[in-house]
C-alpha positions in Angstrom: -3.3 -6.7 5.1 -0.2 -4.9 6.4 2.4 -6.5 8.7 4.0 -3.6 10.7 6.6 -6.0 12.1 8.3 -6.3 8.7 10.7 -3.8 7.2 11.7 -4.3 3.6 15.2 -2.9 2.6 15.8 -2.4 -1.1 19.3 -1.6 -2.3 19.5 0.5 -5.5 21.9 2.5 -7.6 21.0 4.6 -10.7 18.5 2.2 -12.3 15.1 3.9 -11.7 13.4 1.7 -14.3 14.3 -1.5 -12.4 13.4 0.1 -9.1 10.0 1.1 -10.5 9.3 -2.5 -11.5 10.5 -3.7 -8.1 8.2 -1.3 -6.2 5.3 -2.2 -8.4 5.7 -5.8 -7.2 6.0 -4.6 -3.6 2.7 -2.9 -4.0 1.1 -6.1 -5.3 2.0 -8.2 -2.3 -0.7 -10.2 -0.5 0.9 -9.0 2.7 2.1 -5.4 2.8 5.1 -4.4 4.8 5.0 -1.7 7.4 7.8 0.3 5.8 10.0 0.1 2.7 13.5 1.5 3.1 15.3 2.5 -0.1 19.0 1.9 0.5 20.3 4.2 -2.1 24.1 4.0 -2.7 24.4 7.5 -4.2 21.9 7.5 -7.1 21.2 10.7 -9.1 18.0 12.7 -9.3 16.1 10.2 -11.5 15.9 7.7 -8.7 14.4 10.4 -6.4 11.6 10.9 -9.0 10.8 7.2 -8.8 10.8 7.2 -5.0 8.5 10.3 -5.0 6.1 8.6 -7.4 5.7 5.5 -5.2 5.8 7.5 -1.9 2.0 8.1 -2.1 1.4 4.4 -2.4 3.9 2.9 -0.1 5.5 4.0 3.2 8.9 4.8 1.8 12.0 5.9 3.7 14.8 7.1 1.5 18.3 6.3 2.9 21.1 7.9 0.8 24.9 8.1 0.9 27.1 10.1 -1.5 28.4 8.2 -4.5 32.0 8.0 -3.4 32.4 4.2 -4.1 30.3 1.0 -4.4 29.3 0.7 -0.7 26.4 -1.8 -0.3 27.5 -2.7 3.2 27.4 0.9 4.3 24.0 1.8 2.9 22.3 -1.5 4.0 23.5 -0.8 7.6 22.2 2.8 7.4 18.8 1.5 6.2 18.7 -1.2 8.9 19.5 1.4 11.6 16.4 3.3 10.5 14.1 0.2 10.3 11.5 -0.2 13.0 10.3 -3.7 12.1 11.2 -6.9 14.0 12.0 -8.6 10.7 14.3 -7.2 8.1 13.9 -8.4 4.5 16.8 -7.5 2.2 16.3 -7.4 -1.6 17.9 -5.6 -4.5 16.2 -2.9 -6.6 16.4 -5.0 -9.7 14.2 -7.8 -8.3 10.5 -8.4 -9.0 8.7 -10.2 -6.2 6.2 -13.0 -6.4 2.9 -11.9 -4.8 3.4 -14.0 -1.7 7.0 -13.1 -1.2 6.6 -11.0 2.0 4.0 -13.5 3.4 6.4 -16.4 3.1 9.4 -14.5 4.6 7.3 -13.5 7.6 5.9 -17.0 8.0 9.4 -18.6 7.9 11.1 -16.1 10.1 12.1 -17.0 13.6 14.8 -16.0 16.1 18.4 -17.0 15.3 17.5 -17.8 11.7 18.4 -16.4 8.3 15.8 -17.2 5.7 17.4 -17.6 2.2 15.0 -17.2 -0.7 15.3 -18.3 -4.3 15.4 -16.4 -7.6 15.0 -16.8 -11.3 17.6 -15.0 -13.4 16.1 -13.3 -16.4 17.9 -13.0 -19.7 18.6 -9.7 -21.3 15.7 -10.0 -23.8 13.3 -11.0 -21.0 14.4 -8.1 -18.9 13.9 -5.6 -21.8 10.5 -7.1 -22.5 9.4 -6.9 -18.8 10.6 -3.3 -18.3 8.8 -2.3 -21.5 5.5 -4.1 -21.0 5.4 -5.4 -17.4 4.8 -8.9 -18.6 6.8 -12.1 -18.3 6.8 -15.0 -20.8 5.2 -18.3 -20.0 8.6 -20.0 -19.7 9.6 -17.7 -16.9 6.3 -17.6 -15.1 6.0 -21.4 -15.0 9.5 -21.9 -13.7 9.6 -24.7 -11.0 11.3 -22.3 -8.6 8.0 -20.4 -8.3 6.1 -23.4 -6.9 5.0 -22.8 -3.3 5.6 -25.8 -1.2 5.1 -26.4 2.6 8.3 -28.2 3.4 8.2 -28.0 7.2 11.3 -29.1 9.0 13.0 -29.9 5.7 13.7 -26.2 5.2 16.2 -26.4 8.1 17.9 -29.4 6.5 18.2 -28.6 2.7 20.2 -25.9 0.8 21.4 -24.4 4.1 25.1 -23.8 3.3 26.6 -20.3 3.5 26.8 -20.1 -0.3 23.1 -20.3 -0.7 22.4 -16.9 1.0 22.4 -13.7 -1.1 21.4 -10.2 0.0 19.1 -10.0 -3.0 16.7 -12.3 -1.1 17.2 -12.9 2.6 15.6 -12.0 5.9 16.6 -12.0 9.5 15.2 -10.7 12.8 16.5 -7.2 13.4 17.8 -8.2 16.9 19.9 -11.0 15.3 21.2 -8.6 12.7 22.4 -6.2 15.4 23.8 -9.1 17.4 26.1 -9.8 14.4 26.9 -6.1 14.1 25.5 -5.9 10.6 27.5 -5.8 7.4 31.3 -5.2 7.5 31.7 -1.7 6.0 35.3 -2.4 5.1 34.0 -4.2 2.0 34.0 -1.7 -0.8 33.2 -2.7 -4.4 31.3 -5.6 -5.8 30.3 -8.7 -3.8 31.4 -10.8 -0.8 30.0 -8.6 2.0 26.9 -10.8 2.1 29.0 -14.0 2.5 31.1 -12.3 5.2 27.9 -11.5 7.1 26.5 -15.0 6.8 29.7 -16.7 7.9 29.9 -14.5 11.0 26.1 -15.1 11.7 26.5 -18.9 11.5 29.5 -18.6 13.9 27.4 -16.7 16.3 24.8 -19.5 16.4 22.4 -18.4 13.7 21.1 -21.1 11.4 20.1 -20.9 7.7 16.5 -21.8 6.7 15.7 -22.5 3.0 13.0 -20.2 1.5 13.1 -21.9 -1.8 9.7 -22.7 -3.4 8.3 -20.0 -1.1 10.1 -16.7 -1.0 10.5 -16.3 -4.8 11.5 -13.5 -7.1 12.7 -12.7 -10.6 16.1 -11.0 -10.9 16.4 -8.6 -13.8 19.5 -9.1 -16.0 22.4 -6.7 -15.2 25.4 -8.6 -16.6 27.1 -11.8 -15.7 28.1 -12.7 -12.1 29.5 -16.2 -12.7 33.3 -16.2 -12.7 33.5 -12.6 -11.9 36.4 -11.7 -9.6 35.7 -9.5 -6.6 38.2 -7.0 -5.2 37.0 -8.2 -1.8 38.1 -11.8 -2.2 41.1 -11.2 0.0 39.0 -9.9 2.9 36.7 -12.9 2.7 39.7 -15.3 2.6 41.1 -13.6 5.8 37.8 -14.1 7.6 37.6 -17.7 6.5 41.1 -18.4 7.9 40.3 -16.5 11.2 37.8 -19.1 12.4 37.2 -17.3 15.7 36.1 -13.9 14.4 32.4 -13.1 14.6 32.5 -9.3 14.5 33.0 -7.1 11.4 36.2 -5.1 11.1 34.1 -1.9 10.6 30.4 -1.3 11.2 28.2 1.3 12.7 26.6 -1.5 14.6 29.7 -2.5 16.5 28.9 -0.4 19.5 25.2 -1.3 19.7 23.7 -3.7 22.3 21.8 -6.9 21.3 18.5 -5.1 21.5 19.6 -2.8 18.7 19.3 0.4 20.7 20.7 3.4 18.8 
C-alpha cells in the first residue's frame, strides 16, 4: 500500500553504503511513501550510483547542493520545497527503519503537531556487521524501544520536551513546516538547526507528540555525539534569549504563505 500524502526526506553526505541500507529499509515498509527525496549535501558520484540503483524501485527525487560547507538546514529546505505530500517525514541517510515506521508516522500525524520518533544507536561493530551482512544481532532486534504500543493520549503528555526531537526521526505537516518558515539556513556546521526549528515551532503553537515505541529506527554508528561542541551553540543561545522570535534569520521559506505556495 502506498500513501501519496507522505513525503520522506532523507539527508545524506558521502556515505553511499549507509544510504543503501536506509533505502533497503524504506522499500521494506508496510506502507510505502509517495515519494522519497534525497537531501544530498554535496555528495560525490558514488552516492549518485546508489540513488540510480534504487530509482527503479522507489520514487526518488535527488536534491543536491554543492559541497561548500555542512549545510543540513539548506538542503532539507530545498527538499521540503520540492515535496508534494501533506506529511513530511525527516530522517538521516544512516538510519535503518523498522517495517512499520512510515505507517506509525502517518497514523500519529495531525495538524499543529511534530511527531518525534525513537532510535537505537548501534555500536561500531554492530554497524560494520549490518552493512556487511544486512543482519542485526538478537540484542539489538529485541531492544525495548522497538515495541509497538498504542499509548493514545499519553503520547501528547510524555517525552514532549524540545530536546526529545531530532531531525533523524521526526515528522510534521508540510503546511506547519512552511508556517514556521522551515529550518534556519544561517546554521552552518554540525547540529542545533533542528533544536532551533523545534523551539520556533513550539512558540508558534505546535505541540510535540511522542512517537516512541511506534516510529522506530536503528541509527548506524558514525562517531560520538555526546559532549560534542557545536559551532552553532551561540546561535541557539541567542534564539533562547530572544523569547519572542518565531521566524528563522535566513530561510527560503520566509516569503512563502501558510499554504506553502512556491
